[in-house]
N, C-alpha and C positions, 0 to 999 in steps of 0.2 A: 432411653436405649443406653446402653453402655459401648461409648466411641470403641473403638479400635485399640484395641494393649498398643500396639506401640506409636500413633497415637498418644495415647495417655500417658508411655514411656516418654516421650516426644518432651510434651507437654508439663510433665511434672520433673525433670529435667530442666528446664528452660524457667521455673516459676520456683524451684530450690535455689535455683539460682541468681534471678531476681533478689530473691526472698533474703538472697544471703549478701549480698552488695556484691558477685564477684563478677568480677569483670568477662566475655565470652575469653577473652587472652587467656586471660589469670586460669580460671575453670582447663584451657588448652595445656597449658606449660602442667599446671598439676597432674592432670591427667598423664602428660606425655603425648598430645598426639594435634598437633595443628586446629590454631583459629578455623579454618576454613570447614574444617571438621565437622567441629562441634555447628559450626553455623545450620551444615545439611541436615546434622543430625535434630534440634533444636525448630526445624521448619521442613521439619516432613520430609526430606528428599534422596537419606538414606538409611538405610538400620543402623545401626549396632553394633560389633558383630560379641559375645558375652565377654571375651574378654576388656573389650573397649567399653563398654556396659561398664563394667565392673570397679574400673579403672574411674570412670568422670561418676559411680557412686560415691566411691569411695572420696575422693577428690572433694565429692562438694557434704563429706563429712556422715555420710550414711549408710549405716549399714544393708544390706542386700533385706531385712528383713521390714528397714523400716523405710527403704526404700518401693517394693513395693505394697505397702499395707494401701486399701483401698484402688487396686490399681486389681478390676478384676476383665477378668475375658469375655467377649461376647460369643456364646454356646453360637451364635450360630443356628436355631435348632425351629426360629419360626418363618411359617409356611406365608407366612400373611405380616408384612411391619406398616406398616402407620405412624409416618415425622411429621407433628404438625409445625409450619411454618415458626412459630413461633422459638420453636429448642437450634432453631441453626445455630449454626454461631458462626464470629468474626472470628476472625484473625489474620495475622503480620507473617508472612516468609520472610521476608526482605524489607530493606528501608527502602525501596523505590518507589517514589511518587506514583500517587493515579493505581497504586494496585491495592483495590478492597477485595479478601478470598473471604467468603463465605459459606463455610461447609455445613453436608445440608444431608449429607449420609456416610458411611461410614460404614462396612461388616467384613466378615472375620469368612470366607470360604472356600474350599478342597484349594489346595492350591497360591493361594494367599489372597491380603486381603485385597479392597476392593476400598477407593475412598470419591467420593463424588462433591463438587465444590463447584459453585458460583461464582464467578469474578467478575468485576463491575473492573475494568480499565480506563481511567477518569482519559475525557480529551487529549492527543499527545500526550498521553502516556507509555514511556521505554525504560529498555532500562537499562545501564552500562554498561553490563557484561550479560556473556553465556552464561548461565545456567544447566546442570546436570542431576538429573533425578534415579535414582532407581526404582524404576516404574515403567511399564509402559500406560503412554496418554493418548487420551481422547480432549478432542475438543472439538464443540460447536457453536459457530455462532447463533446466539441467539438474536441480540442488536448489534448493529454498526460494523463496519470495515477495521479487518488488523491487518500485521503483516508479520509471519512467521518465520522468523531467520531460523536455520536448523542448520549447523554442521555452518558450511558454503553458500548455500543458496533459497532465495526469500522463496516464501511462499502469502500470498492474498487472499485471506478467504472471505468473501461476501455475507451478509445473512444468510441464513443456510447451510452454510459448507459447511462439513465440518471433514481431521485432519485428523489420524490416527499414526503417531511414531516411536520408537523407540527414548526413553527421555535419558541413555545415560550417552542421548548423543545434543550436542554441547545446543543451545535453543533457546532465542530471547521474543517474548509478541511484545511490538507498538502497536499504538490504537495508533493508526490513520485515516479515519476519518472528520467529519464534520462534530460528531458528538462524541458521547461518553460509545463505548462500546458492554453488552451484555455474553458472558462466553459460561456454557459446561464443561464444565475438566471434569473424568473421569483417569484416575491415574490406579495404572493394573499391576496392584506389586507382587510379584511372584519368590514361592519360598521354596524353590526348585526347583529353578533354572542350570 
């Protein structure tokens, strides 16, 4: 199954940058954007505008044809899709310790993309900073006790609880339970908002 095209683009930027031994800061400076924006793009937290994407691709020393070689859109025409557990991919979104992300399914749909992720929060895992994404986020607590700080309000979630919010609001989770927590996360990216 093809990953969503936006995730393929983010992954290709990150992989190319690392293969060329370019730091996030170096790429940001070269592309004339902020280091934070590069990080958000690489971690699938935001979608770059076309001019920003072109600047990043050129800063990586590639032309657009070379960059997009191998990137394919998932047509989304299948009515039934099965994805085997061996196909799930672990990935890193940020440097916070104790955050283990595993992408289980991504799909382009009318109006945007949907990305399903399993997030394992190790006991005591906590981010030091608030983050934002350009997606609506749904969280379902499969196991454990998780505290979400969204803007300035704290929400405590137990096994079986769920949460839906606009990811453009500053937020950060923390595992406040006595064991590891497991969360099903669904990101809804809208293309026409």
